[in-house]
C-alpha positions, 0 to 999 in steps of 0.5 A: 971407356967413359965412366958412368960418373963422367957422363952428362946426366939427362932427365927425360920428361914425356907423358908417353911411356913408349917415347921415354923408353925409346929416348932412353935407349937412344941416349944410352946408345949415344953414351949418355947417363939417363938419371930419371924419367917423368911422365908429367911436369908436376914434379920436375923442379923437385926432380932437378934438385934431387937428380942434378941433370945437365940436360933435360929432354922435355916434351912440349905436350904434357897433361898437367903443364905445357912444356914451354911454361916449364922451359921458362921456369927452368931457364929462370931457376936453373939457367945452367941446365940445357933443355932440349924440346921434343914435340909432335906438334906441327906449329911452325911458330913453336920452334921460334917461341921455344928458342925465345924461351931458352931451349938448347935444341929442338927435336920433332917426333918421330925422331931417329937415333941419328937425330937424337945423337946429333942434337944431344952430342952438340948440346953436351959438347957445349955444356962440357966446355961451359963447365970448363969455362966457368972454372977459368979466370977471365984475364979481361975482367975489370979491363976495357974490352977490345971489341963488341959483338952480337951473337945469334943462335937459336940454341941458348946453350950455344949462345952461352958458350960463344959468349963465354969464349968471346968474353975470355977473348976480351970481346963484349957481347952487347946483344944475343938473338935467337933468330935472324930478325932479332940479329938485324935489329940488334946490329942496327941498335948496337953497331957492334964490331962483329956479328956471329950468325947461325945459318939455320934459325927460325923466323929469319935465317942467318943467310937472310940476316947476312944480306941485310947486315952486309948491305945496311951495316957494312962496318960490322964484320959477319961470321957464319956459324953452322954445322953445314960444312959443304963447299956450296954453303961456304961459297954462297955465304962468302959471296954475300960478304961473310968474313969468317966461317966456323963449323959446329961443334966449334972449339974455343981455339978455332973460334978465337983464331978466326975472330982474332984474324977478322979483327986484325984485318 
């Protein structure tokens, strides 16, 4: 059984006592360690110093400061902390703005135990691998990179993880995007050897971006990264010119194997 000290620490920030109670219960059931709760954003930065959370569960609508402003502050001061945004707002553009600001995940109220478990386990998995990667020596440091890449994912934490994996492979990440439109623009500008596309992103999906990239930049090899492991999805992206397919949560060895195969073929 996982010891308390081995669990990733989570700080909950929500002005609703009942929501905080439900979130704590769901996260406890999922095997996480909730180190604190806040009803507003006023003391969030000082709480981060005191509690050292790995993940912050942040409400969008807070009485004293909006969640997006807090997200941007956290991203600047503590870029290693993953922030999962929670909201009951129905604004279609909010998810895109949150992704741009550096969120690691996005959850809509009302939420279920299954949804909380899925999002937080995916973010926690990436956080643990990032901590391991930070301790590893990069054998390609101060050496020429063997390839270039653009990565697109609406989760800042997953982008960080993928960047770490590729860098350790000797691949230079020349651009990061949080939606498909940004990905196509970066591919146009940087002309990378490969582009890694998350299937589900705001503004423009990875599938839509793939169509544009495959038709306009055929020399860039595209890799689809998704949590959807259906045969239908695989056949669809393959027919559109995808060169590789990686399932989330992805293991560094699997990513390395897939990309190495693509670069040599």
